[in-house]
C-alpha positions in Angstrom: 148.2 117.6 80.3 145.2 119.1 82.0 144.2 120.9 78.8 144.6 117.9 76.8 142.1 116.1 79.2 139.8 119.1 79.2 140.1 119.3 75.3 139.4 115.4 74.9 136.5 115.6 77.3 134.8 118.7 75.5 135.5 116.8 72.3 134.0 113.5 73.5 131.0 115.5 74.9 130.5 117.2 71.5 130.7 114.0 69.7 128.1 112.3 72.0 125.8 115.4 71.3 126.5 115.1 67.6 125.7 111.2 67.9 122.3 112.2 69.7 121.4 114.8 67.0 122.0 112.3 64.3 119.4 109.9 65.9 116.9 112.6 66.5 114.0 110.5 65.1 114.6 107.7 67.6 114.6 110.4 70.4 111.4 111.7 68.8 109.7 108.4 68.8 110.9 107.1 72.1 109.4 110.4 73.8 106.4 110.1 71.8 105.9 106.5 73.0 106.8 107.2 76.7 104.4 110.4 76.8 101.7 108.2 75.3 102.4 105.5 77.8 102.2 108.1 80.8 98.8 109.4 79.1 97.4 105.9 78.9 98.6 105.2 82.6 97.0 108.3 83.8 93.8 107.4 81.9 93.2 104.1 83.3 94.6 104.7 86.8 92.1 106.3 89.4 93.5 109.5 90.9 94.0 109.4 94.7 93.2 112.5 96.6 94.6 113.5 99.9 92.2 113.7 102.7 93.4 115.4 106.0 92.4 116.8 109.3 93.9 118.8 112.1 93.4 117.7 115.7 94.3 119.4 118.8 95.7 117.1 121.6 96.1 118.1 125.1 99.7 117.5 125.8 100.7 117.2 129.6 103.9 115.7 129.8 103.5 115.6 133.9 100.4 113.6 133.7 98.1 116.3 134.7 95.6 115.8 131.9 94.7 112.5 132.9 95.1 112.9 136.8 93.1 115.9 137.1 90.0 114.1 135.9 90.4 111.7 138.6 89.3 111.7 142.2 92.8 111.7 143.6 94.5 114.2 141.5 95.6 116.2 144.5 97.4 113.3 145.9 99.7 113.0 142.8 99.7 109.1 143.1 97.7 108.2 140.0 99.0 110.4 137.2 99.5 108.9 133.7 102.1 110.5 131.3 100.0 111.9 128.3 102.0 113.2 125.5 101.2 113.9 121.8 103.7 111.3 120.8 101.8 108.7 122.7 98.6 109.9 121.3 100.0 109.4 117.6 100.7 105.9 118.4 97.3 105.4 119.9 95.6 106.9 116.7 97.9 104.6 114.6 97.0 101.5 116.6 95.7 98.5 114.8 92.8 97.9 117.2 91.5 101.5 116.6 92.0 101.3 112.9 90.4 97.7 112.6 87.3 99.1 114.6 87.0 102.0 112.1 87.2 99.8 109.0 84.7 97.1 110.5 82.3 99.9 111.3 82.6 101.2 107.7 82.3 97.7 106.2 85.3 98.1 104.0 85.9 94.5 103.7 83.8 94.8 100.5 84.7 97.0 97.6 82.6 97.8 94.4 83.9 98.4 91.0 82.1 99.4 87.8 83.9 99.5 84.3 83.2 102.7 82.3 85.1 102.3 79.1 88.7 101.4 79.6 88.5 102.8 83.1 87.2 101.0 86.4 85.4 103.2 88.8 85.2 102.4 92.3 81.8 102.9 94.0 81.3 103.8 97.6 78.5 105.0 99.7 75.6 106.8 97.9 77.2 106.1 94.6 76.8 102.2 95.0 73.5 100.6 93.6 74.2 97.7 95.9 75.3 96.9 99.6 76.8 93.6 100.4 76.8 92.6 103.8 79.7 90.0 104.4 78.4 88.0 107.0 81.2 85.4 107.0 84.3 85.4 104.7 87.0 82.9 104.5 90.6 82.9 103.1 89.2 81.6 99.6 86.9 84.7 99.4 89.6 87.3 98.9 90.8 85.9 95.6 87.3 85.2 94.1 86.2 87.4 91.1 82.6 88.2 92.0 80.2 89.9 89.5 76.6 90.9 90.4 74.4 91.7 87.4 70.9 93.4 87.1 68.2 90.9 86.5 65.2 92.7 87.8 63.9 94.8 90.7 63.4 91.6 92.9 66.4 89.5 92.0 70.0 89.7 90.8 72.6 87.3 89.1 75.8 86.7 91.2 78.8 85.0 89.2 82.1 83.9 90.6 84.6 81.3 89.3 82.8 78.5 90.4 79.1 79.1 89.6 76.3 81.5 88.8 73.3 82.0 91.1 70.0 84.0 90.8 69.2 85.5 94.2 66.6 87.8 95.7 67.6 91.2 97.3 67.8 90.6 101.3 68.3 86.7 101.0 71.5 85.2 102.4 73.7 83.4 100.1 75.8 80.6 101.4 79.1 79.8 99.6 81.9 77.5 100.9 84.1 80.8 100.8 81.8 83.2 101.9 78.3 84.1 103.2 76.8 87.4 102.2 73.6 89.3 102.1 73.1 91.7 99.1 70.6 94.5 99.4 69.6 97.5 97.4 72.1 100.6 97.7 71.3 104.3 97.8 72.2 104.6 94.0 69.9 101.6 93.0 68.3 101.8 89.8 67.0 99.7 87.0 69.7 98.4 84.6 72.7 99.3 86.9 74.8 96.8 84.7 77.5 94.7 86.1 79.0 95.4 89.5 82.2 93.9 90.4 82.6 93.0 94.1 86.0 92.4 95.7 86.4 91.1 99.4 89.3 92.6 101.4 91.2 91.4 104.3 90.6 93.7 107.0 93.6 92.7 108.9 96.0 93.3 105.9 94.1 96.7 105.3 94.7 97.7 109.0 98.4 96.8 108.7 98.6 98.8 105.5 96.9 101.9 107.0 98.7 101.5 110.4 102.4 101.2 108.8 101.9 103.1 105.4 98.7 104.6 104.4 97.8 106.7 107.5 100.4 109.5 108.1 100.1 111.4 111.5 102.6 114.2 112.1 102.7 117.2 114.3 102.0 120.4 112.4 105.3 121.9 113.9 107.9 120.3 116.0 107.0 119.9 119.8 103.2 121.3 118.9 100.0 119.9 120.5 98.4 120.2 117.0 98.7 117.1 114.8 97.7 116.5 111.2 96.1 113.4 110.2 96.0 112.4 106.4 95.7 109.7 104.1 95.3 109.1 100.2 92.2 107.6 98.8 90.8 107.2 95.4 87.3 107.8 96.8 87.4 111.1 98.8 84.3 110.3 100.9 85.6 107.2 102.0 88.7 108.9 103.3 86.6 111.6 105.0 84.6 108.8 106.7 87.6 106.9 107.8 89.1 109.9 109.4 85.8 111.1 111.0 85.3 107.7 112.2 89.0 107.3 113.5 88.7 110.8 115.4 85.3 109.7 116.8 86.4 106.2 118.0 89.6 107.8 119.4 87.6 110.3 121.5 85.1 107.6 122.5 87.9 105.3 123.7 89.4 108.3 125.8 86.1 109.0 127.3 85.5 105.4 128.2 88.9 105.2 129.6 88.3 108.2 132.1 84.6 106.7 132.7 86.3 103.5 133.5 88.8 105.2 135.8 85.8 107.1 137.4 83.9 103.8 138.1 86.7 101.9 139.4 87.4 104.8 141.7 84.0 104.9 143.1 84.3 101.1 143.6 87.3 101.5 145.6 85.8 104.3 147.6 82.8 102.5 148.5 85.1 99.5 149.8 86.9 101.8 151.7 84.1 103.6 153.3 82.6 100.2 154.2 85.7 99.0 156.3 86.1 102.7 157.4 82.6 103.0 159.0 83.5 100.1 161.1 86.8 101.6 162.2 85.4 104.8 162.9 82.8 103.6 165.1 85.2 101.6 167.0 87.4 104.4 167.6 84.4 106.8 168.7 83.3 104.0 171.3 86.9 103.8 172.6 86.9 107.6 173.1 83.5 107.4 174.8 84.6 104.7 177.3 87.8 106.7 177.9 85.9 109.6 178.9 83.6 107.7 181.1 86.1 106.1 183.0 88.2 109.3 183.5 84.8 111.4 184.2 86.0 113.7 181.3 83.6 115.7 179.2 85.7 118.6 178.1 89.2 118.4 179.5 90.0 122.0 179.3 86.7 123.2 180.9 87.2 120.3 183.6 90.7 121.4 184.1 89.6 125.1 184.6 86.7 124.0 187.1 89.1 121.9 189.1 91.5 124.8 189.3 88.6 127.1 190.4 87.4 124.6 193.1 90.8 124.0 194.5 91.3 127.9 195.0 87.8 128.0 196.6 88.7 125.0 198.8 92.0 126.5 199.8 90.5 129.8 200.7 87.8 128.2 202.6 90.5 126.1 204.5 92.3 129.3 205.4 89.0 130.6 206.7 88.5 127.5 208.8 92.1 127.7 210.2 91.6 131.4 211.1 88.3 130.6 213.0 90.0 127.6 214.7 92.8 129.6 215.8 90.2 132.4 217.2 88.5 129.6 219.0 91.6 128.3 220.4 92.7 131.9 221.6 89.3 132.4 223.4 89.5 129.2 224.7 93.0 129.6 226.2 91.7 133.0 227.6 89.0 131.4 229.5 91.0 128.6 230.8 93.6 131.2 232.4 93.2 132.9 235.6 93.3 136.4 234.2 89.9 135.7 232.8 88.2 135.2 236.4 87.1 138.8 237.1 88.5 140.5 233.7 86.4 141.3 230.9 86.5 138.5 227.9 87.8 139.4 224.4 85.2 139.9 222.1 84.3 136.7 219.7 83.1 138.9 216.7 85.6 136.9 214.4 83.4 133.8 215.1 79.9 133.8 213.6 78.5 131.8 216.4 75.6 133.7 218.0 75.4 131.5 221.3 79.2 132.4 222.0 78.8 135.8 221.3 75.7 135.9 223.6 77.7 134.0 226.5 80.5 136.3 226.2 78.4 139.2 226.1 76.5 138.3 229.3 79.7 137.1 231.0 81.0 140.6 230.4 78.0 142.3 231.6 78.2 140.3 234.9 81.9 141.3 235.2 80.9 145.0 234.9 78.2 144.6 237.4 80.4 142.7 240.0 83.0 145.6 239.6 80.4 148.2 240.3 79.0 146.3 243.4 82.5 145.9 244.8 82.8 149.5 244.8 80.0 149.7 247.4 80.3 146.3 248.9 82.9 144.0 249.9 83.8 140.5 248.3 81.8 138.5 250.8 78.8 140.3 250.0 76.1 137.8 249.0 75.3 139.5 246.0 79.0 139.7 245.0 79.2 135.9 245.7 76.0 135.3 243.8 77.7 137.1 240.9 80.8 135.0 241.3 78.9 131.8 241.0 77.0 133.1 237.9 80.3 134.1 236.3 81.7 130.6 237.2 78.9 128.8 235.5 78.7 131.1 232.6 82.4 130.5 232.1 82.0 126.6 232.2 79.3 127.1 229.5 81.4 129.4 227.5 84.3 126.6 227.5 81.9 124.2 226.7 80.5 126.1 223.7 84.1 126.9 222.5 85.0 123.0 222.7 81.9 122.3 220.5 82.7 125.3 218.1 86.3 124.2 217.9 85.4 120.5 217.3 83.0 121.8 214.6 85.9 123.7 213.0 88.3 120.8 213.0 85.7 118.7 211.4 85.0 121.3 208.7 88.8 121.8 208.3 89.4 118.0 207.6 86.4 118.2 205.2 87.9 121.2 203.3 91.3 119.5 203.2 89.9 116.3 201.8 87.9 118.2 199.1 91.3 120.4 198.3 93.0 117.3 198.0 90.7 115.7 195.5 90.6 118.5 193.0 94.2 119.2 193.3 94.6 115.4 192.3 92.5 115.9 189.4 94.6 119.0 188.3 97.8 116.7 188.5 96.2 113.9 186.3 95.2 116.2 183.8 98.3 115.8 181.5 97.9 112.0 181.7 94.3 112.0 180.9 94.9 114.6 178.1 97.6 112.6 176.5 95.3 109.5 176.4 92.4 111.3 175.2 94.6 113.1 172.5 95.9 109.8 171.3 92.2 108.4 171.0 91.0 111.7 169.6 93.8 111.9 167.0 92.9 108.3 165.6 89.3 109.4 165.7 90.0 112.6 163.7 92.0 110.8 161.0 89.6 108.3 160.4 86.7 110.8 160.5 88.6 113.1 158.1 89.6 110.3 155.9 85.7 109.4 155.8 84.8 112.9 155.0 87.4 113.0 152.2 86.4 109.7 150.6 82.6 111.0 150.9 83.6 114.1 148.9 85.7 112.2 146.1 83.0 109.8 145.8 80.6 112.8 144.8 83.2 114.5 142.8 83.7 111.3 141.0 80.2 110.5 140.5 79.8 114.0 139.0 82.7 113.6 136.5 81.0 110.6 135.1 78.3 112.8 133.7 80.7 115.7 132.7 83.4 114.0 130.8 84.6 115.3 127.6 87.2 114.2 125.0 90.7 115.5 125.5 91.2 116.3 121.7 89.5 119.0 119.7 89.0 119.0 115.9 90.6 122.1 114.7 90.0 121.3 110.8 87.3 118.8 110.0 88.4 116.1 107.5 88.3 117.3 103.9 90.2 116.5 100.6 92.2 118.5 98.1 90.5 118.9 95.0 93.7 118.4 93.0 94.8 114.6 92.9 97.9 114.0 95.1 98.7 110.9 92.9 99.5 110.1 90.4 101.1 113.4 89.7 100.5 114.3 86.2 103.3 117.0 85.7 105.9 114.7 87.4 104.9 111.6 85.3 104.8 113.5 82.0 108.4 115.0 83.0 109.5 111.5 84.0 108.1 110.1 80.7 109.9 112.8 78.9 113.2 112.2 80.6 112.7 108.4 80.1 111.8 109.0 76.3 115.3 110.7 76.0 117.3 108.5 78.2 116.2 105.2 76.7 117.7 106.1 73.0 120.6 108.2 74.8 121.3 105.4 77.0 121.1 102.8 74.1 123.4 104.9 72.1 125.8 105.5 74.8 126.0 101.9 75.9 126.2 100.8 72.2 129.2 103.0 72.0 130.5 102.2 75.4 130.6 98.4 74.5 131.5 99.0 70.9 135.2 98.4 70.5 135.1 99.0 66.7 136.5 102.1 65.0 133.9 104.7 64.8 135.8 107.7 63.4 139.0 109.0 62.3 140.2 110.9 65.4 140.7 107.4 67.1 143.1 106.5 64.3 144.9 109.9 64.6 145.8 108.7 68.2 148.3 106.2 66.6 150.4 108.8 65.1 149.7 107.7 61.3 149.2 110.1 58.6 145.6 110.1 57.3 145.7 109.6 53.5 141.9 110.0 53.3 138.5 108.6 53.8 136.1 106.3 51.6 132.4 106.6 52.1 130.1 103.5 52.4 129.8 101.8 49.0 126.0 101.9 48.3 126.3 100.2 44.9 127.8 97.0 46.3 130.0 96.7 43.4 133.8 96.4 43.3 134.7 99.1 40.8 133.1 102.5 41.9 135.5 104.7 40.4 134.4 105.8 36.6 135.7 108.6 34.6 132.7 110.7 34.4 131.3 109.5 37.8 130.8 112.5 40.2 129.6 110.5 43.1 131.1 110.9 46.6 133.2 107.8 46.7 134.6 108.7 43.1 135.7 112.1 44.5 137.4 110.7 47.6 139.4 108.5 45.5 140.4 111.6 43.6 141.2 113.2 46.8 143.5 110.2 47.8 145.2 110.3 44.6 145.9 114.0 45.1 147.2 113.3 48.6 149.4 110.8 47.4 151.1 113.3 45.2 151.3 115.9 48.0 152.9 113.3 50.3 155.3 111.9 47.9 158.2 114.0 49.8 160.0 114.3 46.4 159.6 110.7 45.6 157.3 109.1 43.2 155.5 106.7 45.3 155.9 104.2 42.6 155.3 101.1 44.7 152.4 101.1 47.0 151.8 98.4 49.6 148.1 97.9 50.7 147.6 96.1 54.1 145.4 96.3 57.0 144.7 94.6 60.5 142.5 91.8 59.4 140.7 90.4 56.5 137.5 92.2 55.1 138.6 95.7 55.7 138.5 96.4 51.9 142.3 95.9 50.7 141.4 94.6 47.6 138.5 97.0 46.8 140.8 99.8 47.6 143.6 98.4 45.3 141.5 98.0 42.4 139.9 101.3 42.6 143.2 103.1 43.4 144.6 101.6 40.4 141.5 102.9 38.5 142.0 106.2 39.9 145.7 106.2 38.8 144.7 104.8 35.4 142.3 107.5 34.6 145.8 109.8 34.4 146.8 107.6 31.6 149.3 105.8 33.9 150.4 102.2 33.7 149.3 100.4 36.8 149.7 96.9 38.1 148.0 95.2 40.9 150.0 92.3 42.5 147.7 89.7 44.3 150.3 89.0 47.2 147.7 87.8 49.4 148.9 84.2 48.8 146.7 82.7 51.6 143.4 83.8 50.6 143.4 85.5 47.0 140.5 87.5 45.8 141.9 90.0 43.5 141.0 88.3 40.4 137.5 87.4 41.3 137.1 91.1 42.0 138.0 92.1 38.4 136.1 89.0 36.7 139.2 86.9 35.8 140.2 83.5 36.7 143.1 82.2 38.4 145.9 80.8 36.1 149.8 81.1 36.5 150.8 83.7 38.8 153.3 85.1 41.4 153.9 81.8 43.1 154.5 80.3 39.6 157.1 83.0 38.8 158.8 82.9 42.0 159.1 79.2 42.3 159.6 78.2 38.6 162.6 79.8 36.4 160.7 78.8 33.4 157.7 81.3 34.0 158.6 84.9 33.0 156.7 88.0 34.0 155.3 88.4 30.6 153.5 85.1 31.4 151.5 86.3 34.5 150.8 89.9 33.8 147.1 89.9 32.7 145.1 92.9 31.5 141.7 93.8 32.9 138.6 95.1 31.3 138.5 97.9 33.9 140.9 100.0 31.9 143.6 99.5 29.1 146.1 101.0 31.5 145.5 98.5 34.4 146.9 95.2 34.6 146.9 92.4 37.6 149.1 89.6 38.4 147.4 86.9 40.3 148.9 84.8 42.9 148.8 81.5 41.0 148.7 78.2 42.8 148.1 78.5 46.6 151.7 77.7 48.2 152.3 75.6 51.3 154.8 78.0 52.5 153.8 81.6 51.2 156.3 83.4 53.9 159.3 81.5 52.5 158.0 82.0 48.9 158.4 85.9 49.6 162.0 85.6 50.6 162.7 84.2 46.9 165.7 85.9 45.4 163.6 86.4 42.3 161.6 89.2 44.4 164.2 91.9 43.4 164.1 91.1 39.9 160.3 91.0 39.8 160.1 94.5 41.2 163.1 95.7 39.1 161.3 94.5 36.0 157.7 95.8 37.0 159.2 99.2 37.6 160.4 99.4 34.0 157.1 98.4 32.8 154.6 100.3 35.1 154.3 103.7 36.4 152.6 102.4 39.5 152.9 99.2 41.4 150.2 98.3 44.0 150.9 95.3 46.2 147.7 93.8 47.6 148.9 91.8 50.8 147.8 89.9 53.6 146.6 91.6 56.9 149.5 92.3 59.1 147.4 91.5 62.2 147.2 87.8 61.3 150.3 87.1 59.1 153.8 88.9 58.7 153.7 88.6 54.8 153.3 92.5 54.4 156.6 93.1 56.4 158.4 90.9 54.0 157.2 93.1 51.2 158.0 96.3 53.1 161.4 96.9 51.6 160.1 97.0 48.2 157.5 99.6 48.9 157.8 103.4 48.6 154.5 104.1 50.6 152.4 101.8 52.8 148.7 102.2 53.0 147.0 100.7 55.9 143.1 100.3 55.6 140.9 100.6 58.6 137.2 99.8 58.3 134.4 101.9 59.9 132.7 99.8 62.6 134.5 96.6 61.5 138.2 97.1 62.6 138.7 96.7 66.5 140.2 99.5 68.3 142.6 97.3 70.0 144.0 96.5 66.6 145.0 99.8 66.2 147.9 99.1 68.4 149.3 97.1 65.4 149.2 100.4 63.4 150.7 102.3 66.3 153.6 99.9 66.8 154.2 100.0 62.9 154.5 103.8 63.0 156.7 104.0 66.1 159.1 101.3 64.9 159.1 102.1 61.1 158.2 98.5 60.2 156.4 99.7 57.0 157.8 102.6 54.9 155.9 105.9 54.9 152.7 104.7 56.4 149.4 106.2 55.6 145.9 105.3 56.8 142.7 105.1 54.7 139.5 105.1 56.7 137.3 102.9 54.7 133.5 102.4 54.5 132.8 105.5 56.8 129.2 106.3 57.3 128.1 109.9 57.6 124.7 111.5 58.2 122.8 113.3 55.4 123.9 116.6 56.8 127.6 115.8 57.0 130.1 116.1 54.1 133.4 114.8 53.1 135.2 118.1 52.4 138.6 119.0 51.3 140.0 122.0 49.4 137.1 124.3 50.4 134.6 121.9 48.5 131.9 119.6 50.2 130.7 116.5 48.6 127.4 115.0 50.1 127.2 111.3 50.2 125.3 109.7 47.3 122.2 107.9 48.1 
């Protein structure tokens, strides 16, 4: 099964190729027309060139690129995410593109016709410069032409009016207000320039969405390529240059705006911070004054030193007081009356030391006198009185010294307590001062920080640089990007091939007519032969000495009838088809002529009782015929047989009068007698019947036939009607069915061949 499918597919493909080859002039003509159309399109279509530039953009996904240029970059508070994707969208933004188009004055386009081509002028190639002061919606649809008049004036025409205006004068119109000036390429007799106003908003939308292409050079790269296609390369270069320049200016302006806002913010903060800082410093000053503090560490150290000093002096004073008390106790006791007094060297009082020294000298003198005198000696008594008086003076002096030491000790204790209290209050004072100093330090540090950042920000205003760098300046490719000539010519060639191929294929696909004999073979019927198209348009094409293709094909059919006889004579031949117009009568007459050339007696029966046409084909008029013979016993066979001018061996029997019930007539008992008599008189009997696809008359005659010839006409018989032929073959409704493919058309290089000989179709 698969082999049959493959074989059938290969056969269909081969037939398709053959069909294409037969129609090669149409392919050649179609390809020539399409290639010519492509050439004409390329000739009148201005080429567009690709203009591109490469730009390096700082990519900082953490925002450092923007924040490092601000005053508070070290705080990480004002970072702005800056990525390549974001910058691409900025470059494609409509506001940016509109600024560029407006700056280049692209709302006005200039055209000049050169032959069949229309050339667009721009920049230095334009002899005019049109400044569009005001454009309304009606201006965009106007066809405006400016023609040279002289070096002072020009002629401007639109669909409404024509004006003569001087160069530089403003022209007011209800749709536009313009001023035309001489351009860089101005020259006398510049001809006619067509002016077209364009809507910048629509142009911006077109560039943003379609025309302007911005892509990274490689994925996740900081380098991007900006490109566009333009019929005027210089205009594309100018657009990209201004786009990059405007983008960089916007970046710089954004940074400067941030810097200026930062300076303004710092100035406002400094104004309030100075007031806060002054209040804090005054609070610290008052606190130190209240607590008598200059430097708390030095004061604490000094207080500690003073405390130690006063403590030492206090100890010394206590020692002196104890010495005084001891000496005083000695002089108040009885043992001191005539004994030597202890030394008062620990006391630095010269009077006391002098009195004690004098007291001891008198004691020594008294003791010396007592060794020679008695106690009652006036000299001894005088010494006693002196000692008593001196003792009293010493005690008074000691009392005075003691009182001085007590006062000194009390003063030292008071001073010691004062400085000791100061030492104890140091932590409290230090904490209060620390709180005030901390606030002062914070505000002072913030003040210094803001002053420093203000200077840095002011410096950044004069040192701002763009974040992008041009790697490749805008330039255009010398080879046009569109239209692509090789591709268009290839498409033209393919289209030139597909149009006829598609036409042929579609025509064949939707054509339900039989086109070749292979379709007939699928029914299972035997092929008796093929007949070529009758170029002569005559009924009788077979002549004895005629060597035309169709004559040879009838001889081939005659030979096949003999070969397919199956030991029978094929004496009675029934000719039918699926529908009227397939050539039954034509075939019957010419087959009879072919057999008659063998000196055989042939009779053709016109059994197409519904629409007879046989007699007309052979140039005879309708008289009594088969209907009369079958219905009227007074009519005999000899009465209806009529000779023809075609050949003396060929006779015909017409149908006679048209019956009302042809099917019932064919069931007449005289049918057997008719064919028996005909077989005795003629060598061959050819029955020309009605089409089996429309009526069943042929099946009524099938029992009398030895062979049934079924005609299928090229490009006339419907393919679905072959189902009738297939049903006839499968169910044996006709005896020995054979098919003749009639009116077959073949190309000049094809031949109808059989037996090793080929016959080309006659022209």
